[in-house]
VEXDREN-2710 file (C-alpha; in Angstrom, 1 decimal):
% VEXDREN-2710
k/r/px/py/pz
1/MET/-2.3/65.4/27.3
2/ALA/-4.6/62.4/29.3
3/ASN/-6.0/59.2/27.8
4/GLN/-8.7/56.9/29.0
5/ILE/-9.3/53.6/28.8
6/PRO/-13.2/51.7/29.7
7/VAL/-12.9/49.3/32.4
8/SER/-16.5/48.6/33.9
9/SER/-20.0/49.1/32.9
10/THR/-23.2/49.3/35.2
11/LEU/-27.2/48.6/34.0
12/ARG/-29.1/50.7/36.4
13/ILE/-32.7/50.5/36.5
14/ASP/-35.7/52.8/38.4
15/PHE/-38.4/51.0/39.4
16/GLU/-41.6/53.1/40.0
17/THR/-42.8/51.6/43.3
18/GLY/-45.8/53.9/44.3
19/LEU/-46.7/57.2/46.8
20/ASN/-45.4/58.8/49.4
21/GLU/-47.2/60.3/51.9
22/LYS/-46.8/63.7/49.7
23/GLY/-47.9/62.1/46.4
24/ALA/-44.3/62.0/45.6
25/LEU/-43.2/58.8/42.8
26/VAL/-41.2/56.6/45.0
27/PHE/-38.2/54.4/42.9
28/ARG/-36.6/51.4/43.8
29/ARG/-33.1/50.9/42.0
30/LYS/-31.8/47.7/40.5
31/SER/-28.3/48.0/39.1
32/PHE/-26.7/45.1/37.1
33/SER/-22.2/45.0/36.7
34/ASN/-20.0/43.6/34.6
35/ILE/-21.4/45.4/31.5
36/LYS/-19.8/44.9/28.6
37/VAL/-17.9/47.8/27.9
38/ASP/-18.8/47.3/24.2
39/ALA/-22.5/47.3/24.5
40/THR/-24.3/49.7/22.7
41/ALA/-27.0/51.6/23.6
42/ASP/-29.8/50.0/22.2
43/GLN/-28.8/46.5/23.5
44/LEU/-28.9/47.9/27.2
45/PHE/-32.0/49.2/26.5
46/SER/-33.5/46.6/25.2
47/THR/-32.2/44.1/28.3
48/ALA/-33.5/46.7/30.4
49/VAL/-37.5/46.1/28.7
50/ALA/-36.6/42.8/29.0
51/ILE/-35.4/42.5/33.0
52/ALA/-38.8/45.1/33.5
53/SER/-41.2/42.9/32.0
54/VAL/-40.6/40.1/34.5
55/GLN/-40.8/42.7/37.7
56/ASN/-43.5/43.4/39.3
57/TYR/-43.3/47.4/38.9
58/PRO/-42.8/49.4/36.0
59/MET/-39.9/50.8/34.7
60/GLY/-39.0/54.7/35.1
61/GLU/-35.2/55.8/34.3
62/VAL/-32.4/53.5/32.6
63/THR/-29.0/54.7/33.4
64/ARG/-25.7/53.6/31.8
65/VAL/-22.8/54.2/34.1
66/ASP/-19.3/53.6/33.0
67/THR/-16.1/54.1/35.2
68/TYR/-13.0/54.5/33.2
69/SER/-9.0/54.7/34.0
70/LEU/-7.4/57.4/33.3
71/PHE/-3.6/58.0/32.3
72/GLY/-1.0/60.3/30.8
END
């Protein structure tokens, strides 16, 4: 059976920057790497809210991307 070890986490925040010519929302993404792999969802969301509070655009989606090393 394979096992996994967490290697890294990245926090991604999408900001709503306006509308395109067809009226669809346009997003700009900011990524923050070197996030502690044991950070909780509440901690990451609180961090995203704090970061968004000093940005020019409203926060859209917040995503966590985890990378694992697999071994057998």
